[in-house]
N, C-alpha and C positions, 0 to 999 in steps of 0.2 A: 397363165401360171397361176396356181392356187397358193397363196399365202397362208402360213399357219396362224390360227387365231390365239391371240395372247390376251388372257384375262386381266382387267385392270383392277380386280378386287383387292389384290395385295396393295396396290398403290393407295387406293381408297381407304383400306384399313390403316395404313401407315399415316396417312394424312389425318384420319379421325383420331389416331393415337396422340399425334403431335398436338392437334388441336385441343384434345381432353387434357393433356399435360399442361399445356399453355394456360388454359382456363383454370386448372386447378392451381397453377402458380399464381395466377392473377388474384384469385380468391384469397390465397394464403398471404400474399403481399397486402391486400386490402385489410385483412384480419390483423396483421401485424401492424400496420399504420394506425389502425383503430385503437388497438390495445396499447400501442407506444403512446399515442395521444392522451389516452384515459391514465396511463401510468404517470405522465408528466403532470397532468391536471391534479392527479390524487396526491403526487409527492412534491408539488410546487412549494408549498409552505415549508415542508421538511428540508428540502434542498437549499432554499433561500436562507433559512435559519442556519443551516450548517455552513454555507459559504460566509455568512455573516461572523461565525464563530472562528473560522479560519483567520479572518482579519484582526480579530480581537485577541485570540489565543496564540502567542508565539510558538507554543509547543506544537501547533498543528498548522504552522504557516505553509508547510509543504503540501497541504491539502489540495491547493490549486493545481498541483502537477499530476495528482494521481488519476483523475478522470481522463486526462490527455494521454498519460502513459497507457492506461488500460485501452483507450480507443486506438492508440497506435498499435498495440498488441493484436487487436482485432484486425486492423488493416494489414499487419504483416502476414496474417494467416487467411486473408480474404479468398485467395485462390483455392486453398484446401476446403474452406467453408462452402464455396459454390460447387465443388464436387460431392458434397454430402446431400443425398436426397431426402428432403423433408419426410419424416415419419411421425406426424403428431401422436402425442400419447396422453391419455387422460391421467396417467400417473402424475403429471405436472400439476394436477388439482390438489395432489396430496401436499404439495409445497406451497402452491398459490393461496389456497384458502387459509391455512394456518398463518401464512405470511400477512394476509389482509386482516385477519383477526388480531394479530399482534400489532399491527399498525392502529387499529381501532382502539384496542385497550390502551396502548401507549399513549395515544392522543388524549383519551379521556384523562389519564394520570399525568399528562404532561411530561412523560418520560421520554427525552430526546434520544437517548442511545438506542432503546428499543425501536423507536419510530425509524431511525435510520438504518439499523441492521435489518429491519423487515425488508428494506429495499432489495437487499442481496437475496433473500429468501424468494421474494416475489420475481425477481429476475430469473432466478433458476426455474421457478415453477412456469414462467411464460415460455422460456426457452424449451423445456421439455414438453409442454403442452402443444406448442405450435410447431416445433422443429424436430423433436425426438431426442433419443439418448445420444446418438453419435455426435449431433450438433452441440448439445449441452456439454457433453464431455470435452470437446475441442475447445470450447469457449470458457470452460470452468476457471482456468487460471486467471484470465483477464477479469472475470466477475469477482472471483475471490480477492483479487488484488485491491478491489475497491474498498475492502476493509481498512486500508491503511489511511483512508481519508476520514474516517469516522473517529471524532474525539472520544477517548475513554473517559467515562464518568470521573468527576474530580475526586470523589471519595476512594475511587480505585487508584487513580494516579497517585494521590498523596500516600497511600499505603505502599506503593511501590517506590516512589521518589524518596521517601524518608530513609529507609534502610540503604538504599543506593547512595544517599547524600552522606550518611555516616561511613559507608564503606569507602567512598571516595576521599572523604576527609582523612580516614585512617591510612590509606595507601599515600596519599599526598604528603602527609607528615613523614612517613618513613622516607620517601624519596628526598624531600627537602632537607631532612636531617642528614642524609648521605652526602649531599652537596655542601654540608657545612654551615647551614643557616639555622641558628637557634630558633626552636618553635615548640609550642606546647598546645595540645589539643584538649579542649572540653566539648564533647559531642561533636557538632558540626562548627564549632568556633575555633578558629585557628589564631594563637597568640604569638606575634612576632615581637622582636625586641622594641620596635618603635611604633607598632600599630597592631590592630586586631581585625581580622578578616572573618567574615561569615560565609560558609559555604551554602548558598541559597538553592532553592529547588531548581532554578535554571542551571546550576552548575552540578546537578546530581548526575548528569550523564544520561538521564532518560529521554531528554529532548533529542540529543544526537543519536541515541541508540534507536529511537522510533525512526527518525529520518534515515539512518543508515540501513536499517532492516528493510525499509521500503525500497531504497536503491539496490540493495543486494537481491531482494526478490525480483526486481526488474532485470537485473543482470542474469538471474538464473534463467529467466524465460528466454532472453535473447542469445544465450550461449548454448553450445552443443555438447556440453560435458555429460559424462555419465551421471546417474541418479545420485550416487554417492558423493561425486564431486559437487553436484549441485547444492547438497545438502552442507558440505563443507563451506561453499562460498557463502550460503545464506547465513550459516551460524557464525562465520567469521566476523560478521558485523558486531557481535556481542564483545569479544576482547578488543577489538579495534576501537569500539566506542569507549570502552573503559580506559583503554591506554591513552587515547587522546584527551579525554577529560582529565586523566592525571597530569598529562603534559601541560594542559591549559592551567590547572590549579597551581602547578609547581612554578611555571613561568610567571604567573600573577604574583604568587607569594614572593618569589625572588625580586621582582621588580618593586613590589610594595616594601619590601625590606630595605631596598637601596634608596628609592625615590619617594617613599611615602605612600599614605593611603589613596591619595587621589588617582595614581596610576591603575588602581584596581577597580576604578569606577568609570562611568561615562563612556565616550566613545572608544577609548582604547580597549575597554573590557568587551564591548560589543564587537568591535573589530577583530579581536583575538578569537571570538567565538566563531566568526566566518572563516578565519584562517584554520582553526583547528578541525572545522567541518570539512574543508578543502583537503587538509591533510589526511583525515579519515577516509575521504573519497579516493585519494591517491592510494592509500593502503589497500582499500577494497579493489581497486583496479590491478594493484600489485599481486594480490592473491589470485585474482582471476588470470593474470598473465601466467603465474607459476603453475596454476593447474592446467592452463592451455599447453605449456611445455611438456607436461608429463603425458605418456602414452595413455591412451583410453583403454 
């Protein structure tokens, strides 16, 4: 019996394609590992100084959590990222080169904020250069989320905190007056019958606003709301931060009016800050729950 001849050229071709794809992937991974190592070497002084600032500046004590949350975001979408075929693009150099120039200029001028923000630009440039547009678009939110770990320059922070401090003092006086406690305000100084309180920068509400915005942004990523609802959830952190800060100031003034100035200082004052933050977090989760109950 004569058997038909079957060519193995297609099998050889498929094997060759698989081999080529495997080699290309290996080269890409090697490039990625080398560039990641160079990135860490280049930014090591920047990162260590920033981590040190997190420990010193209470306004950015949440900075420790931001890289972990961003990493978890990447972990959540890892399966989707594996499905994206790498399409390296030289357009990444348009971001990578200016980012590195920004780092160099900022390091010469000892400008920490520009050094730190250059990391975000360089990360986008590397992603686009190595992996392409689709991969970069998919990872854009976690990378942008890293902005929450970068402390705002003190000169900008103070310009924002001062009017917020005056606004918080004004609202607190209105609320305290409504509950029948005699109070008089001079700027950010609150005069009670038996003591005087100063609404300091820590009580401006900017610290809780920054932390709540970071948390609301994380919630936006992990929820499946419509785009409009995602914006509502994110921006809800602003009124929540203002409301919780007014509650804190009102409770502090009420206790100080009854028990004296010491109650507004020390452990009780710091502990109330944590309680108010937890209240703000609960409110944020409540907003998310309400949005989830509505039809999309």
